[in-house]
C-alpha positions as CSV (number, residue, x, y, z in Angstrom):
1,X,-18.3,61.9,68.9
2,X,-18.5,61.9,65.1
3,X,-17.0,59.4,62.7
4,X,-13.3,59.2,62.7
5,X,-11.7,60.9,59.7
6,X,-8.9,59.3,58.0
7,X,-6.2,61.8,57.2
8,X,-4.2,61.1,54.1
9,X,-1.0,62.8,53.4
10,X,-0.1,63.5,49.8
11,X,3.5,63.5,49.1
12,X,4.5,65.4,46.0
13,X,7.8,64.4,44.6
14,X,9.3,66.8,42.2
15,X,11.4,65.1,39.6
16,X,14.1,66.8,37.7
17,X,12.9,67.0,34.2
18,X,15.6,66.8,31.6
19,X,14.5,67.6,28.1
20,X,15.3,64.8,25.7
21,X,16.1,65.5,22.2
22,X,16.5,63.2,19.2
23,X,18.9,62.8,16.3
24,X,16.9,62.0,13.2
25,X,18.7,60.5,10.3
26,X,17.2,61.1,6.8
27,X,17.4,59.0,3.7
28,X,19.6,60.1,0.8
29,X,20.7,58.6,-2.5
30,X,24.4,58.9,-1.9
31,X,25.5,56.8,1.1
32,X,25.8,53.1,1.1
33,X,24.2,50.9,3.7
34,X,27.7,49.9,4.9
35,X,28.8,53.5,5.4
36,X,25.6,54.4,7.3
37,X,25.9,51.2,9.5
38,X,29.6,51.8,10.2
39,X,29.0,55.4,11.0
40,X,26.1,54.7,13.4
41,X,28.2,52.1,15.2
42,X,31.1,54.5,15.6
43,X,29.2,57.8,16.3
44,X,26.0,56.6,18.1
45,X,27.4,53.6,19.9
46,X,24.9,51.3,18.1
47,X,25.4,47.5,17.9
48,X,25.9,46.4,14.3
49,X,22.4,44.9,14.3
50,X,20.8,48.1,15.7
51,X,22.6,50.2,13.1
52,X,21.5,47.9,10.3
53,X,17.9,48.1,11.5
54,X,18.1,51.9,11.6
55,X,19.6,52.0,8.1
56,X,16.7,49.9,6.8
57,X,14.1,52.1,8.5
58,X,15.7,55.2,7.0
59,X,15.7,53.6,3.6
60,X,12.1,52.5,3.6
61,X,10.5,55.3,5.8
62,X,12.7,58.2,4.8
63,X,13.9,58.9,8.4
64,X,14.6,57.3,11.7
65,X,15.5,58.5,15.2
66,X,19.0,57.1,15.8
67,X,19.8,58.6,19.2
68,X,17.9,60.2,22.1
69,X,19.4,62.1,24.9
70,X,20.4,65.5,26.2
71,X,21.2,68.2,23.6
72,X,24.8,68.5,25.0
73,X,25.5,64.8,24.2
74,X,23.7,64.8,20.8
75,X,25.3,67.9,19.3
76,X,28.8,66.5,18.8
77,X,27.3,63.2,17.6
78,X,25.1,64.9,15.1
79,X,28.1,67.0,13.9
80,X,30.1,63.8,13.3
81,X,27.2,62.3,11.3
82,X,27.1,65.4,9.2
83,X,30.9,65.3,8.7
84,X,30.5,61.7,7.5
85,X,28.2,62.9,4.8
86,X,24.9,61.7,6.4
87,X,21.8,63.9,6.6
88,X,20.8,64.3,10.2
89,X,19.3,66.9,12.5
90,X,18.5,67.3,16.2
91,X,14.9,67.8,17.1
């Protein structure tokens, strides 16, 4: 008889893919660091340190992703950022 063949079984696992969106915060010349930090803590559930880092990134780079997740979670958060006078959008 011929050489034994090894049969390998491929298992394909289909994962549920959930599209992740981002809230991007943009720099402005109106809001104070304290206001931005306090708003990120309240609206995006950031720690004070995380919010401070994001505010510095926005200040020096012009923008920063401040929250990632499903659109349905981000939409009300982005609305609250806008209501607080911050410049943000979901991408």
